[in-house]
C-alpha positions as CSV (number, residue, x, y, z in Angstrom):
1,X,-34.9,21.4,51.0
2,X,-35.7,24.4,48.8
3,X,-34.6,26.8,51.5
4,X,-31.2,25.1,51.9
5,X,-30.7,25.2,48.1
6,X,-31.4,29.0,48.0
7,X,-29.1,29.5,51.0
8,X,-26.3,27.6,49.2
9,X,-26.9,29.8,46.1
10,X,-26.5,32.9,48.1
11,X,-23.3,31.7,49.7
12,X,-22.0,30.8,46.2
13,X,-22.9,34.2,44.9
14,X,-21.2,36.0,47.7
15,X,-18.0,33.9,47.4
16,X,-17.9,34.4,43.6
17,X,-18.5,38.1,44.1
18,X,-15.7,38.4,46.6
19,X,-13.4,36.6,44.2
20,X,-14.3,39.0,41.3
21,X,-14.2,42.3,43.2
22,X,-11.5,42.0,45.9
23,X,-7.8,41.5,45.2
24,X,-5.8,38.8,47.1
25,X,-3.7,41.3,49.1
26,X,-5.5,44.0,51.1
27,X,-3.4,47.1,51.5
28,X,-3.8,50.4,53.2
29,X,-4.2,52.2,49.9
30,X,-7.0,49.8,49.0
31,X,-8.8,50.5,52.3
32,X,-8.4,54.3,51.8
33,X,-9.9,54.1,48.4
34,X,-12.9,52.0,49.7
35,X,-13.4,54.5,52.5
36,X,-13.5,57.3,49.9
37,X,-16.0,55.3,47.8
38,X,-18.1,54.6,50.9
39,X,-18.3,58.3,51.7
40,X,-19.1,59.2,48.0
41,X,-21.9,56.6,47.9
42,X,-23.1,57.5,51.4
43,X,-22.9,53.9,52.5
44,X,-20.5,55.0,55.2
45,X,-23.4,56.4,57.3
46,X,-25.3,53.1,57.2
47,X,-22.3,51.1,58.5
48,X,-22.2,50.0,62.1
49,X,-20.1,52.4,64.2
50,X,-17.7,49.5,65.0
51,X,-17.2,48.8,61.3
52,X,-16.5,52.5,60.7
53,X,-14.1,52.6,63.6
54,X,-12.2,49.5,62.2
55,X,-11.9,51.1,58.8
56,X,-10.8,54.4,60.2
57,X,-8.3,52.8,62.5
58,X,-6.8,50.8,59.5
59,X,-6.5,54.0,57.5
60,X,-4.7,55.8,60.3
61,X,-2.4,52.9,61.2
62,X,1.2,52.3,60.1
63,X,0.4,48.8,58.9
64,X,0.6,48.7,55.1
65,X,-0.4,45.1,54.3
66,X,-2.9,43.1,56.4
67,X,-1.5,39.6,57.2
68,X,-3.9,38.4,59.9
69,X,-6.5,35.9,58.5
70,X,-9.2,37.0,60.9
71,X,-8.7,40.7,60.3
72,X,-8.4,40.1,56.5
73,X,-11.8,38.3,56.6
74,X,-13.5,41.1,58.6
75,X,-12.1,43.8,56.3
76,X,-13.0,41.9,53.1
77,X,-16.6,41.5,54.3
78,X,-16.7,45.3,54.9
79,X,-15.3,46.0,51.5
80,X,-17.8,43.7,49.8
81,X,-20.6,45.6,51.6
82,X,-19.2,48.9,50.3
83,X,-18.7,47.5,46.7
84,X,-22.3,46.1,46.6
85,X,-23.6,49.6,47.2
86,X,-22.1,50.9,43.9
87,X,-23.7,50.5,40.5
88,X,-20.9,48.2,39.3
89,X,-21.4,46.1,42.4
90,X,-25.1,45.8,41.9
91,X,-24.7,44.9,38.2
92,X,-22.1,42.2,39.0
93,X,-24.3,40.8,41.9
94,X,-27.4,40.5,39.7
95,X,-25.3,39.2,36.8
96,X,-24.0,36.5,39.1
97,X,-27.5,35.6,40.4
98,X,-28.8,35.3,36.8
99,X,-25.7,33.3,35.7
100,X,-26.1,30.9,38.6
101,X,-29.7,30.4,37.9
102,X,-29.1,29.7,34.2
103,X,-25.7,28.0,34.4
104,X,-27.2,24.5,34.0
105,X,-28.6,25.6,30.6
106,X,-25.7,27.7,29.4
107,X,-22.7,26.2,31.1
108,X,-20.2,27.0,33.8
109,X,-18.1,29.4,31.6
110,X,-20.6,32.2,32.3
111,X,-19.5,32.5,35.9
112,X,-15.9,33.4,35.0
113,X,-16.4,36.0,32.3
114,X,-16.8,39.5,33.8
115,X,-18.0,41.0,30.6
116,X,-20.9,38.5,30.4
117,X,-21.8,39.1,34.0
118,X,-21.8,42.8,33.5
119,X,-24.0,42.3,30.4
120,X,-26.5,40.1,32.3
121,X,-26.6,42.6,35.2
122,X,-27.1,45.7,33.1
123,X,-29.8,43.9,31.1
124,X,-31.5,42.9,34.4
125,X,-31.4,46.4,35.9
126,X,-32.7,48.0,32.7
127,X,-35.8,45.9,32.8
128,X,-38.9,47.4,34.4
129,X,-39.4,46.4,38.1
130,X,-42.4,44.2,37.2
131,X,-40.1,41.9,35.2
132,X,-37.4,41.6,37.9
133,X,-38.0,38.4,39.8
134,X,-34.9,38.9,42.1
135,X,-35.7,42.3,43.5
């Protein structure tokens, strides 16, 4: 039972993270900026070759807006992986984890304020590693 609770928390964190980070419409300009970000943070080289090929093909294609639901889901998962590798992404991720673990004490409004999530994430990452229970 505890494992299923932790799994549901991870799913909730990823869905909230995706809502906070990604826009509703995925355009070619957005994909180009994320490819540049992946190259800058060197996450590009840890991606699967098929994932890199998909992103490269979308940057070279003539399609400006992605309308296919399946393709949009695949690309959004890739963009979330790229965003989580940045410092802002890590801060938001840990802020969401901490907010979800303390939301029953502090209330649900923590999950919708980006400033509070950034504060919680920066506070968590500034702690020494011995005081970090989430990794």
